[in-house]
N, C-alpha and C positions, 0 to 999 in steps of 0.2 A: 852448573850441572846441565849437560846437554839433553839427557834423556833418562827415563826411569830404568829401562832395561836395554842392554846391547846383547844381541844373539849372534854368536860367531858360527857361521855355517848356514848356507841356503839350501840344504838338502831337505828330505822329508821331515825329519825330527825338528829341525830349526824352524821350518815354515809352519809346522803344526803348532809349535809353541807360540809363534807370532799370531796365529789365528786365535788361540786360547786367550792370550793376554789381551788382544784387541776386543774380543767379546766381553771381557771384563772391564773395558774402558781404558786399558793401558796401551799406549802406542809405541811399540819397540822399534829399534833400528836393527836390521839384519845385515850383517857384513858377510859377503861371500867373495872369496879370492878369485874365483873364475869370472871371466868377463860376461858370461851368459850361462844359462843352464846347460849342463852336460847332455850330449846326445849319446854318450857311451852306453850300450846295453848293460844293465845291472840287474836288479831284482825284477821279477816278472809278475809280482802280485802280492796281495795281503792274505794272511792266513790266521784263522782263529778269532779270538774275541775282539781283536782290533777292527774286524769287518763290521761288527755290530756297533763299535764305537764311532766309526766314520759315518754310519747311518744316523747315529744320534747327534751328529753335527750337520746333517743335511748334505753330506758329501757323497753318499753311496751312488746316487744316480749320476752325479757329475763325473764320477770316476768310471762310469760305464756299467754300473750294476743294474740298470734298468729301473722301471717304475715300481716293480714288485719288491717288497721288503726282502732283506737277505734270507736265504733259505739254507739250512745246514746240509752238509754231505751226509746222507744216511746210508750209503752203500759200503764203501771201503776206503781206507787210507793206509799209509805205510808207517812203520816204525822200524828203523834200521833195516830197510828193504825186506821187512816181513809184514804180512797182511794184518791190518786191524779190521776185523769184521764189525763194522758199525751197525749192521742190522741187529746185533745183539742188544743195542741200547734203545731205550724208549725215546730219548732225545739226544741227538748227536751234538757235541759242542764244536764240531769242525765246520767252520765257515770259510769260504774261499772267494776272493775277488781278483780275477786276472786283470792286472793293469801294469803296464811297463813303468818302471821307476820314473822315466822322463815325463810321462803323462801325469803321474802322481805329483811330481814337482810342479808341473805347469798348473794343475788345478789348485794346489795349495798356495802357490805364489799369487795366483789370481784372487783367491779368497782372502789371503792376508792383505793384499793391496786394497780390495774392496772394503775391508774393515778398518783401514787406516794405518796399517804397518808400513814402514819405509824399508824397502829392500835395496841395498847398494851392491850391485854387481861389480866385480873387479876391485874390491877393497880387501886388503890383506892385513891381518893383525901382526904387529911387530913386537909389541911389548904390553905387559899387564902389570899394574901396581895397585895395591890396596891400601887404603887408610879407612876413613869413615865412609868413603865411596870407592869407586874403582876407576882408575885412569886406563884408557886403552889407546895405545899408539897405533895408527893405521896408515898404510900406504895405499892411496887411491889413484885414479887416473890423472888427477890434477896435482899430485904431490902428497906429502905426509901431513897428517893432522892428528889431533887428540880429541877423544870423546871422554866425557866424564859422566858416569852413570851410577845409579844406586845399586844395580846388580848386573852381573855379567854371566851369561850362560854359554858354555861351550857345547856346540852341536856340530863340531868340525871333524868328525870321523875318527877312525882308529888311530891315526897319527896326529891327534888333536894338539894343536899349538897351545890352545887354552889350557889343557891339562898339563902340558910340559912347563909352560910359563908359570903355572900356579903351584908347581912342585908336588903334584899328585902322582904317586906311583901307580903302575899298571901291571900288577903281578898276574901270572897265569902260566899256561902251558903252550909250547910251540911244538907242532907235529911236523917232523922233517921227512917222514918216510913217503908221504903221498905225493902223487902227481895227478892233477885234475885237468882234463882237456875238455873244451866245449866248442861247439860250432853250429851255426845255422847252416842248414843243408837243403838240398832238393832230393827227394826220394821218388822212385818210380811209383806210379799210382797202384801198380799191382802189388807193391810191398805193404800196403795199408788195407786192413780189413774194413770194408765200407760200413759194416754194421756196428762194430765195436771200437773202431779207430785204432786197434792194436797193430803193432808193427810185426810183419811176418819176416822171420829170419831163417832161411833154409839152413838146415844143419844144426839149428839151435831150438827153434820154436817161436812162440809169439811173446811179444813184450807189450804189456798194457801201457797206454799213455799215462804219463805223470806218476808212474809207479817204479821206483828204482829197483834194479835187479842186482843181486850179488852172486858172483861165482868165486871159485877158489883163486881166480886170477885177478879179480878186481870187481868194479861196479860199473853198471851201465844204466842210463836213463834216456827216455825219448819223450819230448814234450812238444806236441803240436799246438803251439799257442795261437789263439785267434788273431788273425790279421798279420801274422808273421810266419816266416819259413820255420819248419820244424827245428827244434834245438836238440842236439844229441850231446851227451856228456859221458865221459869215462873217468874212473878213478883207479889208479894202479899204485902198487907199493914198490919201493926200492928201485925206481927207474933212474938211469943215469941222467944227470942234469945237463942242460944244454942252453946256450944263449941264442941258438939259431931261431929265426922267425918260425912261428907255428904255421903248418900247412895242412891242407885237406888230406894229403897223402898220409901225414902223421896221424890224423884223426882216424882214417880208415885202418891203419895198422894197429892202432890202440884198440879199436873195437874188435878187430880180428883176434888180438891176444886175449881180451877179456871174455868174449863170447865163444871163441873157438870157431867162429864162422864169419863170413864176409857179409857186410851190409853195403849195397851199392849206393854210394854217395856222389852227388854232384854239387857244384857251387850253388848257393842260394839265389833265388830269383827276386826281383823287385828292388825297391830303393833301400839302401842301408841307413845307418851303419849296421853291419852284421857282426855277430860274435865269431871270433876265431882266436882262441886264447889258450894258454897253458899256464897253470899255477902250480908252484911247488910249495908243499906244506900248508900249514894253516895255524891259526891261533885261537885259543879260548882264554880270554882274559877279562877281569873285572877290576875297575879302579878301586884303590884302597879306600877312597872316599868319594861320594857323589857331590859333596859340597865342601868348600873351604872358605870361611868368611862370607864374602859377598859373591863368590864364584860358585856356579853349579855346573854339573855335567849331565848331558842326556844322550841317548842313542849310542852310536858306536864310540863316541868319546868316553863313554862310561863302561861299555862292555862289548866284546866281540866273541863270536862263536864259530868254531870250525864244524859246522853241520849244515845240512840242506834245509830248505823250507823257509829261508829268510828270517830266522828268529830275531836277529839284530834289528831289522826294520820294524817288525811287529812290536817288539819291546820298546823301541825308540819312540814310536808314535804314542804309546801309552805312557812313557816317561813324560812326554810333553804335556799330555792331558792331566797327569797327576801334579806336575809342578806348576802349571799355568795358573790355576785358580788360587793356589797357596801363595804364590809370589804376588799376584794381584791383591790379595787380601792384606798381605804385609805392607804393600805400598800405599794402599788407601787407608790403612789404619784399623782394619776390622779383624786382623788375625789374632787369635788367642795365643798365649804362650806355647811355644813348641811346635806350632803348625809347620813352619819351614823344615824343622828337624825331621818331621814325619816323612818328608819326601825320600830321604836316604833310607830310612827304616823300611818303608814300604817297597820302594823300587829296588833297593838292594836285595831284599828277600826274593823278589821276582827274578832278578838277574841271576842269583845263585841257584834258583830252581832250574833256570835254563842251562846253567853250567852242568848240572847233574844230567839233564836231558842230552846235551851235546856230547859229553864224555861217554855216557852210556851208549849212545848210538855209534860213536867213533869206535868203541871197543867191539861192538857187535858186528860191525861191517868189515873189520880188519881180516887179514888173511891168516891161515893156519888151522890145523886140525882141532886144536883146543877151542877155537872160536866156533868151529862147526858143531862141536858138542854143546856149547853154550846156546847156540841158535836152535838146536833141536829141542833143548829144554824150554826155551822161550816160546817156540812154536806150540808146545803143549799148553803153556801158561796162557797163551793168547786165545785159547778156546773158552776161557773163563770170562764171564761178563764183567766181573768186578775188575779184573786186570785190564780189559779193554777200556773200561770207564776211566781208570786211573791214568792210563797212558794217553788216551784221547784228551782228557782234561789237561794233562801236562803239555801236550803239543799245542793245544789251543790257548793255553794261559788261563783256562777256566778254573784251575786249581788254586789260583791266587786268592788268599783270604787275609784281609788286613785286620789287625788288632784294633778294634774300635774302643777299647777300654771299658767294655761292659761284658764281663765273663758269663753272666747268666742271661744274656740277651737272646732274642729270637734267632733261630738257626740261619736266617738270611743275612743277619747283620755281619758286615765285613765282606760280603759277596757282591759281585756285579749284579745289578738289578735285572731280573728276568724280563723278557718281552711280554707285553700285555696290551690288550685293547681296553680303553677306558671310556665309559659312557659319561659325557658331561652335558651340561645344559645346552652347549652349542653343537652337540653331536658326538659321535664316536671318534676317538683319536688314538693313535698309537703312542705308547710311552716314549718312543724314539722322537716323536714330534714335540713332546712336551719339554724335553730337556735340551733343545737346540740353542737356547739362549745361554747355556753353560752357567746358569744360576742354580743355587741349592733349591731343591723342590720337596715340598711335603705333598704327597699324594694321599688324600684322605677318602677312603671308601667306606667309612663306618656309617652306621645308620643315622647318627645324630651329628656328624661332623665334629665330634668332640676333640679330635686331635687338632684340627684347624682352629677351633675356639681356644684351645690351650696356648697356642702360639700367638693368637691375636691378643689374648689377655696380657701378655708380657711384651707386646709390640715387636715380636720377632719377625713379623711379616714385612718389616721394612727391607729385609735383604733375602728373604726366603719366598720363593714362588709357592703359592698354595692353590692346589686344584682339588676340588671335591667331585665325587661321582660314584660310579660303580663298575664292576667287571665280573666276567665269568672266567677270566683267564687264569686266575690263581686264587688260593684261599687266603692270601694276605689281605688285610683290611686297611692297613695304613703303612706307608714307608716314608722315611726321610732320606732323600738322596743327596749325596755330595755332587758337585758339578761334574766329577768324573764318573758318575753313574754307580758308584759304590754305596751300599746301604749303610747308613749310620744308625738307624733305628727302625724297628718294624713291629707290627702287631698283627695277630690273626684273630683278635677279639672283635665281635660285632660292636661292642662298646668298650674301649680300652679302660682298664682299671686306673685308679688314682696313681698307683705305683708305676704303671706303664707310662702315664702322662708325665710323671716326674722324670722318668728315664728319657722321655722325649726332650724335655727342657734341658736336661743335662747334656744330651747329645748336641743340641743346638749350641750350648755354651762351649763344649769341647771343640767343635769343628768350625763354628762360625762367629765365635766371640759372644760377649755379653749382650743380650738383647737390649734395645734402646730403653725399654721400660724397666730394666733391672739396674740401670746405671744410677749412681748417686746424683 
């Protein structure tokens, strides 16, 4: 056996998984067929709960987020090119971190290497066979070779070789009617409002930055990304297909058709590479299984979405965080029965929630008078705070609620842990800083540290980090966090009852295995 885990794909999801496994003491091998990281412009940032997750791994500042903790967007966002008024909410779940995908890959590759993962660029998978382990045939710069691993994870994108070689189907829907064009451009300074950043379009009006617009003829968006030329995009329906190279004149003509007005575009300035592309159609698909024997799928290998906002990237990173600690526990022998099976249950649910989101938005931005009537109705619904909350949570992934096997548990159980400041003997520290080791954490804020004592009595503290202290950030007094920051147990009692402490011990056994003191 050459290694415990082989990860196929050196994109964001695969590299994030390499980081998670390495934090748990597992040193994976990452195989990427490209000879070096791609410089092709792809995603432009992270959105939603994943921003808080990278903060909880100490990556937020390295990715350009600054030294201040992530702050939510409390003004407005969009759903199917309709305004979501986030000022209606007491706490917005919409977080954003502008970062080009190539920078994301660079930071994650550096972090994975720091932690001991091995990344092999220019290595392509040719074959996969399973028995009691997994054989992986690889073509590298020096010829072909074979790796034998305990587990194989496919993070190799929508056209995943791992998925195909493992015989896992990829059902879903292909949308053939749309043509999407995107280009980095230069715009006259007079076209941009200096106060709001909005694009002035004579004969049409203003277009807010990062806010998609829909007309009866298509969609348009304008994104002045920091450090890059502005990115403009259009979506049209039922356009004739062509194999001719995309041009700036084609971009101008498309904008003219969609907006009914001209936007003066010039070639982008500065070093490239720059976006100038045309895409026909799109896919929304979810793998029939996220695991098959000793093979698992994450990211675009498991799900793809024909909608804006980069849902595949955001979900893929969270797939990696969910799978990493479970796979590591299985390898070192701490995993309770069924732990690895919970990966597909939990992330499959999240993937299908995003399918609903993508299909709903695709339907609402389509052309036609019936769609116009549906949008009018939605515009009325979006004046309701509860509707805005549900859609904002859906977009951010904050609506994900895992079944922790405790039906009468605290309302926070199964949810992503809220941010809080914790007073400890060493000083005040953020929860995000306490979970950066990716270990299970018991945060005991009770008056007598009774939750911590309950775990110490059964010697569960051998694999669970225990922190005691206080907080004014929340009324919760004790939480047991999985390494992915989801809450496995919680209490709001100043002194938890015997039944609550029994539930705590049960949660430890369910997610982290039998404590040392409970073994025969």
